[in-house]
C-alpha positions in Angstrom: -63.1 127.7 -155.6 -66.0 127.3 -158.0 -69.2 129.1 -157.1 -72.0 126.8 -155.8 -75.6 128.0 -156.2 -77.2 126.8 -153.0 -80.7 127.1 -154.5 -79.8 124.8 -157.3 -78.2 122.4 -154.9 -81.5 122.0 -153.0 -83.5 122.2 -156.1 -85.7 125.2 -155.0 -86.5 128.6 -156.4 -84.9 131.7 -155.0 -88.3 132.7 -153.5 -88.7 129.4 -151.8 -90.2 129.4 -148.3 -88.5 128.0 -145.2 -90.9 125.0 -145.4 -89.9 124.4 -149.0 -86.2 124.4 -148.1 -86.8 122.1 -145.1 -88.7 119.5 -147.3 -86.1 119.7 -150.0 -83.2 119.1 -147.5 -84.9 116.1 -145.9 -85.6 114.5 -149.3 -82.0 114.9 -150.5 -80.5 113.7 -147.2 -82.4 110.4 -147.6 -81.1 110.0 -151.1 -77.5 111.0 -150.7 -76.5 110.2 -147.1 -73.3 108.1 -147.2 -74.8 105.6 -144.8 -77.4 104.8 -147.5 -75.6 105.7 -150.8 -72.2 104.0 -151.6 -71.6 106.1 -154.7 -68.2 107.9 -154.1 -69.8 111.1 -155.5 -72.5 110.9 -152.9 -70.2 112.2 -150.1 -69.4 115.4 -152.0 -73.0 115.9 -152.9 -74.1 115.3 -149.3 -71.6 117.9 -148.1 -73.0 120.4 -150.6 -76.5 119.7 -149.5 -75.6 120.3 -145.9 -73.8 123.5 -146.7 -76.7 124.8 -148.7 -79.2 124.0 -146.0 -77.0 125.6 -143.3 -77.2 128.9 -145.2 -80.7 128.9 -146.7 -82.4 127.7 -143.6 -80.9 130.6 -141.6 -82.8 133.9 -142.5 -79.8 136.1 -141.7 -77.3 134.0 -143.6 -79.7 133.7 -146.5 -80.1 137.5 -146.7 -76.3 137.9 -146.9 -76.0 135.1 -149.5 -78.7 136.7 -151.7 -76.9 140.0 -151.6 -73.2 139.0 -151.8 -73.4 135.6 -153.4 -70.2 133.5 -153.0 -68.7 136.2 -150.7 -71.6 136.1 -148.2 -69.3 134.9 -145.3 -67.4 138.2 -145.5 -70.5 140.4 -145.6 -69.9 141.8 -142.1 -66.3 142.8 -142.9 -67.4 144.2 -146.2 -70.1 146.4 -144.7 -67.7 147.6 -142.0 -65.2 148.7 -144.5 -67.8 150.3 -146.6 -69.0 152.3 -143.6 -65.4 153.2 -142.8 -64.2 154.3 -146.2 -67.4 154.9 -148.2 -68.1 158.4 -146.9 -64.7 159.8 -147.4 -63.3 158.5 -150.6 -63.5 160.6 -153.7 -65.9 163.0 -152.0 -68.9 160.8 -152.8 -68.3 157.3 -151.4 -68.1 154.0 -153.3 -70.7 152.8 -155.8 -71.5 149.3 -154.7 -74.3 148.7 -157.2 -74.1 145.5 -159.2 -71.7 143.7 -156.8 -74.4 141.6 -154.9 -76.4 138.6 -155.9 -75.7 134.9 -156.0 -73.7 133.8 -158.9 -72.1 137.1 -159.6 -68.4 137.2 -160.6 -65.8 139.4 -162.1 -65.8 142.9 -160.9 -67.1 142.2 -157.4 -64.6 139.4 -156.9 -61.7 141.7 -157.9 -63.0 144.5 -155.8 -63.5 142.3 -152.8 -59.9 141.0 -153.1 -58.7 144.6 -153.1 -60.5 145.2 -149.8 -59.9 141.9 -148.0 -56.8 140.4 -149.7 -53.2 140.8 -148.7 -53.0 144.4 -150.0 -54.6 145.9 -147.0 -56.2 149.3 -147.0 -53.4 151.8 -147.5 -54.2 154.1 -150.4 -57.7 154.9 -149.2 -56.4 157.9 -147.4 -55.3 158.4 -143.7 -52.1 156.3 -143.9 -51.5 152.6 -143.5 -53.0 150.9 -140.4 -50.7 149.5 -137.8 -52.6 146.2 -137.9 -54.1 144.1 -140.7 -57.8 143.6 -140.8 -59.3 140.6 -139.0 -60.8 137.8 -141.1 -63.8 135.7 -140.3 -64.8 132.3 -141.8 -66.9 129.3 -140.9 -65.9 125.6 -140.7 -68.4 122.9 -141.4 -68.2 119.8 -139.2 -70.3 116.7 -138.8 -71.4 115.0 -135.5 -69.0 112.2 -136.2 -66.1 114.6 -136.7 -66.7 116.3 -133.4 -67.0 113.0 -131.5 -63.2 113.0 -131.1 -60.4 115.6 -131.1 -58.8 115.7 -134.5 -56.6 117.9 -136.7 -57.7 119.7 -139.8 -55.8 121.8 -142.4 -57.8 124.7 -143.7 -56.8 127.3 -146.4 -57.7 130.8 -145.5 -56.6 133.8 -147.6 -54.1 131.7 -149.4 -52.5 130.3 -146.2 -52.7 126.7 -145.0 -53.4 126.6 -141.3 -53.3 123.4 -139.2 -56.0 123.3 -136.5 -56.7 121.0 -133.6 -60.4 120.8 -133.2 -61.5 119.7 -129.7 -64.2 117.1 -129.4 -67.6 118.3 -128.4 -67.5 121.8 -130.0 -70.9 123.4 -130.4 -72.7 125.0 -133.3 -71.8 128.7 -133.4 -68.7 128.3 -131.2 -66.0 130.7 -132.3 -62.2 130.6 -131.8 -59.5 133.3 -132.5 -56.2 132.6 -134.2 -54.0 135.5 -133.4 -51.9 136.8 -136.3 -53.6 134.6 -139.0 -55.7 137.5 -140.4 -54.9 140.0 -143.2 -51.5 141.5 -143.6 -50.9 145.1 -142.8 -49.1 147.4 -145.2 -45.7 148.9 -144.2 -44.7 145.9 -142.0 -47.6 146.3 -139.5 -49.0 143.5 -137.4 -51.2 140.9 -139.1 -54.8 140.8 -138.0 -56.5 137.9 -136.4 -58.6 135.0 -137.8 -62.0 134.2 -136.3 -63.4 130.7 -137.1 -67.0 129.9 -136.3 -67.8 126.2 -136.1 -71.0 125.0 -137.9 -72.3 121.6 -137.0 -74.2 120.0 -139.9 -77.6 118.5 -139.4 -77.5 114.8 -139.1 -80.2 112.5 -140.6 -80.0 110.0 -137.7 -79.3 112.0 -134.6 -80.5 115.1 -132.9 -78.2 116.9 -130.4 -79.1 118.3 -127.1 -76.0 119.4 -125.3 -73.8 116.3 -125.0 -76.7 114.0 -125.4 -78.0 112.5 -128.7 -81.5 111.4 -129.7 -82.5 108.9 -132.4 -85.6 107.1 -133.5 -85.8 103.4 -134.1 -88.7 101.4 -135.5 -89.6 98.0 -134.1 -92.3 95.4 -134.6 -95.2 94.4 -132.4 -93.8 91.0 -131.4 -90.6 92.4 -130.1 -92.5 94.9 -127.9 -94.8 92.2 -126.6 -92.4 89.4 -126.2 -89.1 91.1 -125.8 -86.0 90.7 -128.0 -83.3 92.8 -129.6 -83.2 95.8 -131.8 -80.4 97.4 -133.8 -79.5 100.9 -132.8 -77.2 103.3 -134.7 -74.5 105.1 -132.7 -71.6 107.4 -133.7 -69.3 104.4 -133.2 -71.4 102.0 -135.3 -74.6 99.9 -134.8 -75.1 98.1 -131.5 -77.7 95.6 -130.3 -80.1 96.6 -127.5 -82.3 94.4 -125.4 -86.1 95.1 -125.3 -88.0 93.9 -122.3 -91.4 92.1 -122.8 -94.3 94.5 -122.7 -92.3 97.6 -123.6 -94.6 100.4 -124.8 -94.2 101.7 -128.3 -93.8 105.3 -126.9 -90.9 104.2 -124.7 -87.6 106.2 -124.6 -84.6 104.1 -123.8 -81.0 105.2 -122.8 -77.6 104.0 -123.9 -75.2 105.4 -121.4 -72.0 107.0 -122.7 -73.1 106.8 -126.4 -73.5 110.6 -126.8 -71.0 113.2 -127.6 -67.9 114.0 -125.4 -67.9 117.0 -123.2 -66.0 120.0 -124.6 -62.4 119.8 -123.4 -63.2 116.7 -121.4 -63.3 113.9 -123.9 -63.4 111.1 -121.3 -66.9 112.3 -120.2 -69.6 111.5 -122.6 -73.3 112.2 -122.9 -75.9 109.5 -123.5 -77.9 108.3 -126.5 -81.7 108.3 -126.1 -83.6 105.9 -128.3 -87.3 106.7 -129.0 -89.2 103.6 -130.2 -91.9 103.6 -132.8 -94.2 100.7 -133.7 -94.4 99.2 -137.2 -97.6 97.1 -137.4 -97.4 93.8 -139.3 -99.7 92.7 -142.1 -101.9 89.9 -140.7 -103.3 86.9 -142.5 -106.7 85.4 -141.7 -105.4 83.0 -139.1 -103.5 85.7 -137.2 -106.5 88.0 -137.3 -108.6 85.2 -135.7 -106.0 84.6 -133.0 -106.0 88.4 -132.3 -109.8 88.4 -132.0 -109.6 85.5 -129.5 -107.0 87.4 -127.5 -109.3 90.4 -127.4 -112.3 88.3 -126.3 -110.2 86.6 -123.6 -109.4 89.9 -121.9 
């Protein structure tokens, strides 16, 4: 897989602040979100933008990325193996200098494979382990993808694994796949694979448990006189009735239009719609009528 420079994806410098990253992400989401951009390349670009934001907006992940580059997801395993073997190999430990840093390739990639690939750790002294090392990875998902149970094929350590992803999984939720980790030398038991789900930020919806929140702009006349507005949902847009005299700060509810409960797909949360007012541009006649209304109060 080609290395992706997350800083270049978001168009920010390596010393960018969290506010710089947040602004860059919002600007790019508006430009490349597939609901607004029909260019086939926009979907891939949007996925890269989300992935970059997931890493750079999290200080801990960003620190690992800055140090290990494309191998940042395996930083914990790498550090664990360095602690385990570093003090006892060759009488002086390993020299890890020059392996870190985003965009690095070559020596570190080969060395990393020797640590975490299929060759295991026999040969570092102490004999072959009875079990292969565990692997950890992350799987990026969108809100729409977790709105229903679905299957996904992922490639980990050269192996294609078919997963059933339950609806309603949460960000940071982790599962274990027994025997899908690294191979052990001398016929030992394979390690396990731990997959952490990461839910991408959505430009339209904010998640709170199984409920979703969205913002919809409406005009003055609809709020005063009543009418219909168009509301986005995970299943597509729906029409929603607005009662006359509705306040612009009102929050309305669409029952059952949220996310399914984890492992209980039949039960769904709600979608809460926050209204905002868009004022019209008035001509002279309309302004005069408005003045008359004000005086008649």
